[in-house]
KOLTORBA-656830 format. One record per residue: z, y, x of N, C-alpha, C in turn; residue in one letter. Coordinates in nm, 2 decimals. Layout:
N
nup_nnorth_neast_caup_canorth_caeast_cup_cnorth_ceast_type
Z_Y_X_Z_Y_X_Z_Y_X_A
...
***
This chain:
104
nup_nnorth_neast_caup_canorth_caeast_cup_cnorth_ceast_type
14.97_17.54_5.48_14.89_17.63_5.40_14.78_17.56_5.33_M
14.76_17.60_5.20_14.66_17.53_5.12_14.53_17.60_5.14_T
14.42_17.51_5.13_14.28_17.56_5.14_14.23_17.57_5.00_K
14.18_17.69_4.96_14.13_17.71_4.82_13.97_17.71_4.83_L
13.91_17.66_4.72_13.77_17.66_4.72_13.71_17.78_4.64_K
13.80_17.87_4.60_13.76_17.99_4.54_13.79_18.11_4.63_I
13.69_18.20_4.64_13.71_18.31_4.73_13.69_18.44_4.65_K
13.73_18.56_4.71_13.70_18.69_4.64_13.55_18.71_4.63_S
13.51_18.76_4.51_13.37_18.78_4.49_13.31_18.67_4.41_G
13.37_18.55_4.40_13.31_18.44_4.32_13.32_18.47_4.17_D
13.22_18.42_4.10_13.22_18.42_3.96_13.29_18.29_3.91_T
13.40_18.31_3.83_13.47_18.19_3.78_13.48_18.19_3.63_V
13.52_18.08_3.57_13.54_18.06_3.43_13.68_18.01_3.42_V
13.76_18.06_3.31_13.89_18.01_3.29_13.89_17.88_3.21_V
13.95_17.78_3.26_13.94_17.65_3.19_14.06_17.61_3.11_T
14.17_17.69_3.12_14.29_17.66_3.04_14.37_17.78_3.01_A
14.45_17.78_2.91_14.54_17.89_2.88_14.48_17.98_2.77_G
14.54_18.10_2.75_14.51_18.19_2.64_14.37_18.25_2.66_D
14.32_18.26_2.78_14.19_18.32_2.81_14.08_18.22_2.84_H
14.10_18.09_2.79_14.00_17.98_2.81_13.86_18.02_2.77_K
13.77_18.00_2.86_13.63_18.03_2.83_13.58_18.17_2.88_G
13.68_18.25_2.92_13.65_18.38_2.98_13.59_18.37_3.11_S
13.49_18.46_3.14_13.42_18.45_3.27_13.44_18.59_3.34_E
13.45_18.59_3.47_13.47_18.71_3.55_13.46_18.69_3.70_G
13.47_18.80_3.77_13.46_18.80_3.91_13.60_18.80_3.97_K
13.62_18.72_4.08_13.75_18.72_4.14_13.76_18.85_4.23_V
13.87_18.93_4.20_13.89_19.05_4.27_13.98_19.03_4.39_L
14.08_18.95_4.38_14.18_18.93_4.48_14.24_18.79_4.47_K
14.28_18.73_4.59_14.34_18.60_4.59_14.48_18.62_4.65_I
14.58_18.56_4.59_14.72_18.55_4.65_14.74_18.41_4.70_F
14.72_18.38_4.83_14.73_18.25_4.88_14.87_18.19_4.87_L
14.97_18.28_4.90_15.11_18.23_4.89_15.16_18.19_4.75_D
15.10_18.25_4.65_15.14_18.21_4.51_15.04_18.13_4.44_K
14.92_18.10_4.51_14.81_18.02_4.44_14.76_18.09_4.32_N
14.75_18.22_4.32_14.70_18.29_4.20_14.59_18.38_4.24_K
14.51_18.43_4.14_14.40_18.51_4.16_14.39_18.62_4.05_A
14.34_18.74_4.08_14.31_18.84_3.98_14.16_18.83_3.95_I
14.13_18.81_3.82_13.99_18.80_3.77_13.96_18.92_3.69_V
13.85_18.98_3.71_13.80_19.10_3.64_13.79_19.07_3.49_E
13.87_19.15_3.41_13.86_19.14_3.26_13.93_19.02_3.20_G
14.01_18.95_3.28_14.08_18.83_3.23_14.23_18.86_3.25_V
14.31_18.82_3.15_14.46_18.83_3.15_14.50_18.98_3.17_N
14.44_19.06_3.08_14.47_19.21_3.09_14.60_19.23_3.01_V
14.69_19.30_3.08_14.82_19.33_3.02_14.84_19.48_3.02_V
14.93_19.52_2.92_14.97_19.66_2.91_15.09_19.68_3.00_S
15.08_19.78_3.08_15.19_19.81_3.17_15.24_19.96_3.15_K
15.37_19.97_3.13_15.43_20.10_3.11_15.46_20.16_3.24_H
15.40_20.28_3.26_15.42_20.35_3.39_15.49_20.48_3.38_E
15.59_20.50_3.47_15.66_20.63_3.47_15.57_20.74_3.53_K
15.59_20.86_3.49_15.51_20.97_3.55_15.54_20.97_3.70_P
15.43_20.99_3.78_15.45_21.00_3.93_15.35_21.11_3.98_S
15.34_21.12_4.11_15.25_21.22_4.16_15.10_21.18_4.14_A
15.07_21.05_4.15_14.94_21.00_4.13_14.90_21.00_3.98_S
15.00_20.98_3.89_14.98_20.97_3.75_15.08_21.06_3.68_N
15.06_21.19_3.68_15.16_21.28_3.62_15.19_21.26_3.47_P
15.10_21.21_3.40_15.12_21.19_3.26_15.21_21.06_3.23_Q
15.19_20.96_3.31_15.26_20.83_3.28_15.19_20.76_3.16_G
15.27_20.68_3.09_15.22_20.62_2.97_15.18_20.47_2.99_G
15.10_20.42_2.90_15.07_20.27_2.90_14.93_20.26_2.96_I
14.92_20.17_3.06_14.79_20.14_3.12_14.76_20.00_3.11_T
14.63_19.97_3.11_14.58_19.83_3.10_14.55_19.78_3.25_K
14.59_19.66_3.28_14.58_19.61_3.42_14.56_19.46_3.41_K
14.48_19.41_3.51_14.47_19.26_3.52_14.59_19.20_3.59_E
14.64_19.09_3.53_14.75_19.02_3.59_14.70_18.90_3.66_A
14.77_18.84_3.76_14.72_18.72_3.83_14.72_18.60_3.74_P
14.63_18.51_3.76_14.62_18.39_3.68_14.61_18.27_3.79_I
14.67_18.16_3.75_14.69_18.05_3.85_14.55_17.99_3.88_H
14.53_17.95_4.01_14.40_17.90_4.05_14.36_17.77_3.98_I
14.46_17.69_3.94_14.43_17.56_3.87_14.37_17.58_3.74_S
14.38_17.70_3.68_14.32_17.73_3.55_14.18_17.79_3.57_N
14.13_17.80_3.69_14.00_17.86_3.72_13.90_17.76_3.77_L
13.77_17.77_3.74_13.67_17.69_3.80_13.55_17.77_3.83_S
13.48_17.73_3.94_13.36_17.81_3.99_13.25_17.79_3.88_L
13.16_17.89_3.88_13.05_17.88_3.79_12.93_17.84_3.87_V
12.86_17.74_3.81_12.74_17.68_3.88_12.63_17.79_3.88_D
12.56_17.82_3.99_12.46_17.93_3.99_12.33_17.89_3.91_P
12.31_17.76_3.89_12.19_17.71_3.82_12.21_17.71_3.67_K
12.32_17.64_3.63_12.34_17.62_3.48_12.43_17.72_3.42_S
12.51_17.79_3.50_12.61_17.89_3.44_12.73_17.83_3.38_G
12.75_17.69_3.41_12.87_17.62_3.35_12.97_17.60_3.47_K
13.09_17.56_3.43_13.20_17.53_3.53_13.16_17.41_3.61_A
13.19_17.42_3.74_13.16_17.31_3.83_13.27_17.30_3.94_T
13.27_17.19_4.01_13.36_17.17_4.12_13.28_17.20_4.25_R
13.35_17.24_4.35_13.29_17.28_4.48_13.31_17.18_4.58_A
13.22_17.16_4.67_13.23_17.07_4.79_13.18_17.14_4.91_G
13.20_17.08_5.03_13.15_17.14_5.15_13.05_17.05_5.22_Y
12.95_17.10_5.28_12.86_17.02_5.36_12.80_17.11_5.47_K
12.75_17.05_5.57_12.69_17.12_5.68_12.54_17.14_5.66_M
12.50_17.27_5.68_12.36_17.31_5.66_12.32_17.40_5.77_E
12.23_17.35_5.85_12.18_17.42_5.97_12.30_17.46_6.07_N
12.39_17.36_6.08_12.50_17.38_6.17_12.61_17.48_6.11_G
12.60_17.51_5.99_12.70_17.60_5.92_12.76_17.52_5.81_K
12.89_17.54_5.79_12.96_17.48_5.68_12.95_17.57_5.55_K
12.89_17.51_5.45_12.86_17.59_5.32_12.92_17.52_5.20_V
12.96_17.60_5.10_13.01_17.54_4.98_12.89_17.51_4.89_R
12.90_17.40_4.81_12.79_17.37_4.72_12.85_17.32_4.59_F
12.77_17.34_4.48_12.81_17.30_4.35_12.79_17.15_4.34_S
12.89_17.08_4.29_12.88_16.93_4.27_12.79_16.90_4.16_K
12.77_16.99_4.07_12.69_16.97_3.95_12.54_16.97_3.98_Q
12.49_17.08_4.05_12.35_17.09_4.08_12.32_17.07_4.22_S
12.42_17.05_4.31_12.40_17.03_4.45_12.34_17.15_4.52_N
12.36_17.27_4.47_12.31_17.39_4.52_12.41_17.47_4.59_Q
12.38_17.54_4.70_12.48_17.62_4.77_12.53_17.74_4.69_A
12.66_17.76_4.71_12.72_17.87_4.63_12.73_18.00_4.72_I
***
């Protein structure tokens, strides 16, 4: 099982692909596929059949998963992309920004 340095609720920036430069909050992580859903990034149009929950049906906009390798954490100090590391602080393991050395 792979260990990811990105978690749900993190603010990330897209570093590669069609949505490069887009920023958003991670809504969900798929560990088995190494993908994440980011708010407002990789929005696709999905055709939906009428159902009990959606009686009208039609075309809806929905975020599609994006590969973790194309995402980078946002540094809390500078607001730019950064790599994450781990260190012990007061007996707790915390993630920190390699750019500003600040806890995430």
